[in-house]
C-alpha positions as CSV (number, residue, x, y, z in Angstrom):
1,M,0.0,0.0,0.0
2,E,2.8,2.4,0.9
3,D,4.5,1.7,-2.4
4,M,1.3,2.4,-4.2
5,K,1.0,5.7,-2.4
6,K,4.5,6.7,-3.4
7,S,3.9,5.6,-7.0
8,L,0.7,7.7,-7.1
9,L,2.5,10.8,-5.6
10,L,5.3,10.4,-8.1
11,S,2.8,10.1,-11.0
12,L,1.0,13.3,-9.8
13,F,4.3,15.1,-9.4
14,M,5.4,14.1,-12.9
15,L,2.1,15.2,-14.3
16,F,2.5,18.6,-12.7
17,V,6.0,18.9,-13.9
18,C,5.0,18.0,-17.5
19,K,2.2,20.5,-17.5
20,G,4.7,23.2,-16.5
21,Y,7.8,22.1,-18.3
22,C,7.1,19.5,-21.0
23,Q,7.3,22.0,-23.8
24,T,9.1,22.3,-27.1
25,E,11.2,25.4,-27.3
26,V,11.5,26.8,-30.8
27,R,14.2,29.4,-31.5
28,G,15.0,31.3,-34.7
29,R,15.2,34.6,-36.5
30,V,12.8,36.6,-38.6
31,V,14.3,38.4,-41.6
32,N,13.0,40.1,-44.8
33,E,13.9,39.1,-48.4
34,R,17.1,41.2,-48.2
35,G,18.3,39.3,-45.1
36,T,17.6,42.3,-42.8
37,A,16.2,41.5,-39.3
38,V,12.5,42.1,-38.8
39,E,12.1,43.6,-35.4
40,Y,9.0,43.0,-33.2
41,A,7.4,40.4,-35.5
42,G,4.5,38.5,-34.0
43,V,4.9,34.7,-33.6
44,W,2.0,32.6,-32.6
45,L,0.4,29.1,-32.7
46,E,-2.6,28.9,-35.0
47,N,-5.8,28.3,-33.0
48,D,-4.0,28.8,-29.7
49,S,-3.2,31.5,-27.2
50,V,0.6,30.8,-27.3
51,G,2.6,33.6,-28.8
52,A,5.8,35.7,-28.7
53,I,7.4,38.7,-30.3
54,S,10.8,38.9,-31.9
55,D,13.4,41.2,-30.5
56,I,15.0,44.2,-32.2
57,D,17.4,41.9,-34.0
58,G,14.6,39.6,-35.2
59,N,15.4,36.8,-32.7
60,F,12.6,34.9,-31.1
61,V,11.9,32.1,-28.7
62,I,8.5,30.4,-28.3
63,K,7.5,27.5,-26.1
64,I,5.1,25.0,-27.7
65,P,2.9,23.0,-25.4
66,K,3.4,19.3,-25.4
67,G,1.2,17.5,-27.9
68,S,0.5,20.6,-30.0
69,K,1.1,20.2,-33.7
70,N,-0.4,23.5,-34.9
71,S,1.5,25.6,-37.4
72,L,3.4,28.7,-36.4
73,T,2.4,32.1,-38.0
74,F,4.7,35.1,-38.3
75,S,3.5,38.6,-39.0
76,H,4.6,42.3,-39.1
77,V,2.8,45.4,-40.3
78,S,5.3,45.9,-43.1
79,Y,5.3,42.4,-44.5
80,Q,3.1,39.5,-45.6
81,K,2.3,36.8,-43.1
82,A,4.3,33.5,-43.3
83,G,3.6,30.1,-41.8
84,V,5.9,27.3,-40.6
85,G,4.5,23.8,-40.2
86,Y,5.0,21.4,-37.3
87,Q,7.3,19.1,-39.2
88,T,9.7,22.0,-39.8
89,Y,9.8,23.6,-36.4
90,S,9.8,20.3,-34.5
91,S,13.2,19.3,-36.0
92,G,15.1,21.1,-33.3
93,N,17.0,23.3,-35.7
94,E,16.9,27.0,-35.4
95,L,14.6,28.6,-37.9
96,T,15.2,31.4,-40.3
97,V,11.8,32.8,-41.3
98,V,11.7,35.1,-44.3
99,L,8.9,37.6,-44.6
100,K,8.0,39.0,-48.0
101,D,7.4,42.7,-48.6
102,K,3.8,43.7,-48.5
103,V,2.3,45.1,-51.7
104,V,1.4,48.7,-50.6
105,E,-1.4,50.6,-52.3
106,L,-0.8,54.3,-51.8
107,A,-3.8,56.2,-50.8
108,D,-4.9,58.8,-53.4
109,V,-6.3,61.6,-51.2
110,V,-6.6,65.4,-51.4
111,I,-6.3,67.2,-48.1
112,D,-7.1,70.9,-47.4
113,K,-3.8,71.8,-45.6
114,S,-5.2,75.2,-44.7
115,R,-7.4,73.6,-42.1
116,K,-6.1,72.6,-38.7
117,P,-6.4,69.0,-37.6
118,K,-9.4,68.2,-35.5
119,N,-10.2,65.3,-33.2
120,I,-11.2,62.0,-34.8
121,M,-11.3,60.6,-31.3
122,G,-11.0,62.8,-28.3
123,R,-9.8,62.0,-24.8
124,G,-13.2,60.8,-23.6
125,V,-14.6,61.0,-20.0
126,T,-11.7,60.7,-17.6
127,A,-11.8,57.7,-15.3
128,L,-10.4,57.8,-11.7
129,A,-8.3,54.6,-12.1
130,D,-5.3,54.6,-14.4
131,A,-4.9,52.1,-17.3
132,G,-1.8,50.0,-16.6
133,M,0.3,47.3,-18.4
134,R,2.9,45.2,-16.8
135,G,5.3,42.4,-17.5
136,K,8.3,42.0,-19.8
137,G,7.4,43.3,-23.2
138,R,8.1,40.4,-25.6
139,E,6.9,37.7,-23.2
140,N,3.4,39.1,-22.8
141,G,2.5,40.7,-26.2
142,V,-0.8,42.2,-24.9
143,E,-2.4,45.2,-26.8
144,W,-5.1,47.4,-25.4
145,G,-7.1,50.3,-26.7
146,P,-10.4,51.9,-27.8
147,A,-12.7,51.4,-30.7
148,L,-13.5,54.4,-32.9
149,K,-15.9,55.3,-35.7
150,N,-16.1,58.6,-37.6
151,K,-18.8,59.9,-39.8
152,K,-16.5,61.2,-42.6
153,D,-13.4,60.0,-44.3
154,M,-10.3,61.3,-42.4
155,V,-6.5,61.2,-42.7
156,V,-4.7,60.6,-39.4
157,S,-2.3,63.5,-38.7
158,D,-1.4,63.0,-35.0
159,I,-1.7,60.4,-32.2
160,L,-1.4,61.6,-28.6
161,L,-0.9,59.3,-25.7
162,S,-0.1,60.5,-22.1
163,I,2.2,58.5,-19.9
164,K,1.5,58.9,-16.2
165,K,4.3,56.6,-14.8
166,C,6.9,54.2,-16.1
167,T,8.9,51.8,-14.0
168,Y,10.7,50.3,-17.0
169,K,14.3,51.7,-17.3
170,E,13.4,51.6,-21.0
171,C,10.6,50.1,-23.0
172,T,9.3,50.4,-26.6
173,L,5.7,51.0,-27.2
174,S,3.9,50.0,-30.4
175,I,0.8,51.7,-31.8
176,N,-1.5,49.8,-34.2
177,I,-4.7,50.6,-36.0
178,Y,-7.0,47.8,-37.1
179,K,-10.1,47.9,-39.3
180,V,-12.8,45.8,-37.8
181,N,-14.5,43.4,-40.2
182,G,-16.9,41.4,-38.0
183,R,-14.7,39.4,-35.7
184,K,-11.6,40.0,-37.9
185,F,-9.1,42.7,-37.3
186,V,-7.0,43.9,-40.3
187,N,-4.0,46.1,-39.5
188,I,-4.2,49.0,-41.9
189,L,-0.6,50.3,-41.2
190,N,2.2,49.7,-43.6
191,K,4.9,51.2,-41.4
192,P,5.2,50.5,-37.7
193,L,4.6,53.2,-35.1
194,Y,7.2,52.8,-32.3
195,H,8.1,55.1,-29.4
196,K,10.7,54.6,-26.7
197,V,9.8,55.5,-23.1
198,T,12.3,55.7,-20.3
199,Q,11.9,55.7,-16.5
200,D,13.2,59.2,-16.2
201,S,10.7,60.5,-18.7
202,G,8.2,61.1,-15.9
203,R,4.7,62.3,-16.8
204,K,4.6,63.3,-20.4
205,Q,2.5,63.2,-23.5
206,L,3.8,61.3,-26.5
207,H,3.2,63.0,-29.8
208,I,3.3,60.5,-32.7
209,V,3.2,61.7,-36.3
210,P,2.7,58.8,-38.9
211,E,5.1,58.8,-41.8
212,E,2.5,57.3,-44.1
213,T,-1.0,58.4,-45.2
214,I,-3.5,56.6,-42.9
215,V,-7.1,56.9,-44.1
216,L,-10.0,56.1,-41.8
217,K,-13.1,55.6,-43.8
218,G,-16.3,57.2,-42.6
219,K,-18.9,55.0,-40.8
220,T,-16.3,52.2,-40.4
221,K,-15.2,50.8,-37.1
222,Y,-11.5,50.8,-36.2
223,Y,-9.5,49.6,-33.2
224,I,-6.4,51.5,-32.1
225,T,-4.1,49.9,-29.6
226,V,-1.0,50.4,-27.5
227,S,1.4,47.6,-26.4
228,V,4.8,47.1,-24.9
229,V,6.8,45.2,-27.5
230,D,10.2,45.4,-25.9
231,S,11.7,46.2,-22.5
232,D,15.0,45.8,-20.6
233,A,13.3,43.9,-17.7
234,W,10.0,43.4,-15.9
235,G,8.2,46.6,-15.2
236,M,4.9,48.6,-15.4
237,I,3.6,51.6,-17.4
238,Y,0.5,53.6,-16.6
239,F,-1.7,55.8,-18.7
240,P,-4.5,58.2,-17.8
241,S,-7.7,56.3,-18.6
242,A,-11.1,57.2,-20.0
243,F,-14.6,55.7,-20.1
244,R,-15.3,54.3,-23.6
245,T,-15.5,50.9,-25.3
246,C,-12.1,49.3,-25.2
247,Y,-10.7,45.9,-26.0
248,A,-7.7,43.9,-24.9
249,R,-6.1,40.8,-26.5
250,R,-2.8,39.0,-27.2
251,I,-1.2,40.7,-30.2
252,E,-2.6,39.3,-33.5
253,M,-4.4,36.4,-31.8
254,G,-6.7,35.3,-29.0
255,K,-10.1,36.4,-27.9
256,L,-11.0,40.0,-27.4
257,K,-11.8,41.1,-23.9
258,K,-14.3,44.0,-23.8
259,L,-13.6,46.6,-21.2
260,P,-15.4,49.8,-20.1
261,V,-12.2,51.9,-19.7
262,G,-8.9,52.1,-21.4
263,P,-5.9,54.3,-22.2
264,A,-6.9,57.8,-23.1
265,I,-5.6,57.9,-26.7
266,I,-6.4,61.0,-28.8
267,V,-6.4,60.7,-32.6
268,K,-6.4,63.9,-34.7
269,G,-6.8,64.2,-38.5
270,M,-8.1,66.2,-41.4
271,E,-11.1,65.6,-43.6
272,I,-10.5,64.3,-47.1
């Protein structure tokens, strides 16, 4: 009986260990067709909640749960998505994943530059609690932000985001804008929007000016997000928050979580 108890305890212990540690670790590097590193590319398992983000040199590490044979998908706003099957990544060799350039259709728009930019999405009603994100950037890969919808076609000129407190010595924020098609979210950017924030920055407002022409169609729903895609270590960052419909999710994957408050992001633009 005593031997049976020891055997059962050992079996339970091994089961616990396997759930926590029986994983396949896949390593590699994401590059473009010219061999240049693709920074902060999303890496995730199809139909799963497991994901990671490549570092500034394109290197990534993702832990695949035991028994999973789903394909890996790689994405970045400037490139086409790429997939790697189980038979390839399970070999144990380091992967080199090549992302092809995205075919960019330049927006043909006419803007009255004599007009000053106006709010496409204002600050909203201020909430008492702050909106916070914590963790180590590439390990979490969580994005969070509000939904917006405008009556007329607009071109984004400015994105304003206030930082209340940052405990990271240094972190990189990424801003993304998605067009909402039912349950699908299509990133409409062709160039990434990154901004570095340091601990000594204190309370400040980030002023982000897109390099490309970003058109928001009238009567169309969009989703604008902020996420920490890189950091020196574990930390936290806080934003003033506002009452409005917001969503949170793992970057490029996972179910959306609807929230009543979120970071007070301001989007300005001009009518086409």
